[in-house]
C-alpha positions as CSV (number, residue, x, y, z in Angstrom):
1,M,119.7,-98.6,-42.7
2,A,116.4,-98.8,-40.8
3,E,114.7,-95.6,-39.7
4,I,114.8,-95.0,-36.0
5,R,111.5,-93.9,-34.5
6,I,111.2,-92.5,-31.1
7,A,107.8,-92.7,-29.4
8,W,106.8,-89.5,-27.6
9,P,105.5,-90.3,-24.1
10,D,102.8,-87.7,-24.5
11,P,101.5,-87.4,-28.1
12,E,99.0,-84.7,-27.2
13,G,101.8,-82.7,-25.5
14,Q,103.9,-83.2,-28.6
15,E,101.2,-81.8,-30.9
16,I,100.7,-78.8,-28.6
17,V,104.4,-78.0,-28.7
18,E,104.5,-78.4,-32.5
19,R,101.5,-76.2,-32.9
20,L,103.0,-73.5,-30.6
21,F,106.2,-73.5,-32.6
22,A,104.2,-73.3,-35.9
23,A,102.2,-70.4,-34.4
24,D,105.4,-68.6,-33.3
25,A,106.9,-69.0,-36.8
26,A,103.7,-67.7,-38.5
27,L,103.5,-64.7,-36.1
28,R,107.2,-63.8,-36.6
29,A,106.9,-64.0,-40.4
30,H,103.8,-61.8,-40.3
31,F,105.6,-59.3,-38.1
32,E,108.6,-59.3,-40.5
33,Q,106.3,-58.8,-43.5
34,V,104.4,-55.9,-41.9
35,T,107.6,-54.1,-40.7
36,A,109.1,-54.4,-44.2
37,A,105.9,-53.1,-45.7
38,V,106.0,-49.9,-43.7
39,G,109.8,-49.5,-44.4
40,L,111.2,-50.4,-41.0
41,T,113.6,-53.0,-39.7
42,V,112.3,-55.3,-37.0
43,P,114.3,-53.5,-34.2
44,Q,112.9,-50.1,-35.5
45,A,109.4,-51.5,-35.4
46,H,109.9,-52.8,-31.8
47,T,111.1,-49.4,-30.8
48,L,108.1,-47.6,-32.3
49,I,105.7,-50.1,-30.7
50,Q,107.3,-49.6,-27.2
51,L,107.1,-45.8,-27.5
52,Q,103.5,-45.3,-26.5
53,E,104.9,-42.8,-24.0
54,P,108.3,-41.1,-24.0
55,Q,111.0,-43.4,-22.5
56,R,114.6,-43.2,-21.4
57,M,117.0,-44.9,-23.8
58,G,118.1,-47.2,-21.0
59,T,114.5,-48.3,-20.3
60,M,114.0,-48.9,-24.0
61,A,117.1,-51.2,-24.0
62,G,115.4,-53.2,-21.2
63,H,112.2,-53.5,-23.2
64,L,114.1,-54.6,-26.3
65,H,116.4,-56.9,-24.2
66,C,119.6,-55.5,-25.7
67,E,122.5,-53.3,-24.9
68,P,121.9,-49.6,-24.7
69,S,124.4,-48.9,-27.5
70,H,122.2,-50.8,-29.9
71,V,119.2,-48.5,-28.9
72,T,121.4,-45.6,-29.8
73,A,121.9,-46.9,-33.3
74,I,118.2,-47.7,-33.7
75,A,117.3,-44.2,-32.3
76,D,119.8,-42.6,-34.7
77,S,118.1,-44.2,-37.7
78,L,114.5,-43.4,-36.5
79,E,115.6,-39.8,-35.7
80,A,117.1,-39.4,-39.2
81,G,113.8,-40.6,-40.7
82,G,111.9,-38.0,-38.7
83,L,110.1,-40.6,-36.6
84,L,111.4,-39.7,-33.2
85,R,113.5,-37.2,-31.3
86,R,115.7,-37.3,-28.3
87,E,115.0,-34.8,-25.5
88,P,116.3,-34.3,-22.0
89,D,114.5,-36.3,-19.3
90,P,112.6,-33.8,-17.1
91,D,113.5,-36.0,-14.0
92,D,117.2,-36.2,-14.9
93,R,118.5,-33.7,-17.5
94,R,121.6,-35.8,-18.0
95,A,119.5,-38.7,-19.3
96,K,117.8,-38.6,-22.8
97,R,114.4,-40.0,-23.5
98,L,112.9,-41.0,-26.8
99,V,109.8,-39.2,-28.0
100,L,107.8,-40.0,-31.1
101,T,107.3,-37.2,-33.6
102,E,103.9,-36.7,-35.2
103,A,105.1,-38.8,-38.2
104,G,106.3,-41.4,-35.8
105,Q,102.9,-41.5,-34.0
106,E,101.2,-41.9,-37.4
107,L,103.5,-44.7,-38.5
108,R,103.2,-46.5,-35.1
109,G,99.4,-46.4,-35.5
110,R,99.6,-47.8,-39.0
111,L,102.1,-50.5,-38.0
112,L,99.8,-51.6,-35.1
113,K,96.7,-51.7,-37.4
114,L,98.6,-53.8,-40.0
115,L,100.0,-56.1,-37.4
116,F,96.5,-57.1,-36.1
117,E,94.8,-57.2,-39.5
118,G,95.0,-60.7,-40.7
119,A,97.4,-61.7,-37.9
120,P,97.9,-65.5,-37.9
121,I,96.1,-67.4,-35.3
122,I,94.1,-64.6,-33.7
123,S,92.4,-63.4,-36.9
124,T,90.8,-66.8,-37.4
125,L,89.1,-66.8,-34.0
126,D,85.9,-65.2,-32.8
127,A,85.8,-63.0,-29.7
128,E,84.9,-65.9,-27.4
129,Q,87.6,-68.2,-28.8
130,R,90.2,-65.4,-28.5
131,A,89.2,-64.9,-24.8
132,G,89.4,-68.6,-24.2
133,L,92.9,-68.9,-25.8
134,L,94.1,-65.9,-23.9
135,A,92.9,-67.3,-20.6
136,M,94.6,-70.6,-21.3
137,L,97.8,-69.0,-22.3
138,R,97.8,-66.8,-19.1
139,M,97.1,-69.9,-17.0
140,A,99.8,-71.9,-18.6
141,Q,102.4,-69.1,-18.2
142,S,101.5,-68.2,-14.7
143,G,103.8,-70.8,-13.0
144,D,107.2,-70.0,-11.6
145,G,110.1,-70.2,-13.9
146,H,108.4,-68.9,-17.0
147,R,110.2,-66.0,-18.7
148,A,108.5,-62.6,-18.4
149,L,106.2,-61.8,-21.3
150,R,108.0,-60.0,-24.1
151,R,106.1,-57.7,-26.3
152,F,106.7,-58.5,-30.0
153,P,110.0,-60.5,-29.7
154,A,112.7,-60.0,-32.2
155,A,112.8,-62.0,-35.3
156,R,115.2,-64.9,-35.7
157,G,118.4,-64.0,-37.4
158,D,118.0,-60.4,-36.6
159,D,121.2,-59.4,-34.9
160,S,120.9,-55.7,-35.0
161,C,119.7,-55.7,-31.4
162,P,121.4,-58.7,-29.8
163,P,120.3,-59.8,-26.4
164,V,122.1,-58.7,-23.3
165,P,124.5,-61.5,-22.2
166,S,123.3,-63.5,-19.2
């Protein structure tokens, strides 16, 4: 049986798409390696990264794009590890917010440092190249219909924080 070949109408566009997918895969793999190296799951790492400031659990669910009940499970494990605590929200004492402990702040700093040391794609570029890439990505994603920027998206196959159904 003869091989069927389909010609792409835009070979340059094809290469761009293929390279973006390869970059995505490399960045996700790096993120998974770093989170495992510091003893966290991917959802736990996402939570620590988002906790630059104390946040309500519902707000965290929005950042992680998952149901609030999943944030409860993640918070339970991080609290058991001494990395965060729950406290009443000063604006609404019925609501709880997540606050990093000192140990959580230290681990968050270590995690962020490791994430950007040797990160695929960006670590191979000099400052001018990085600025140029960032400008092009911003321009390409500025059009209508593009999904909002997600910070550190969840790894493939990681169902411990499934997305909120549309």
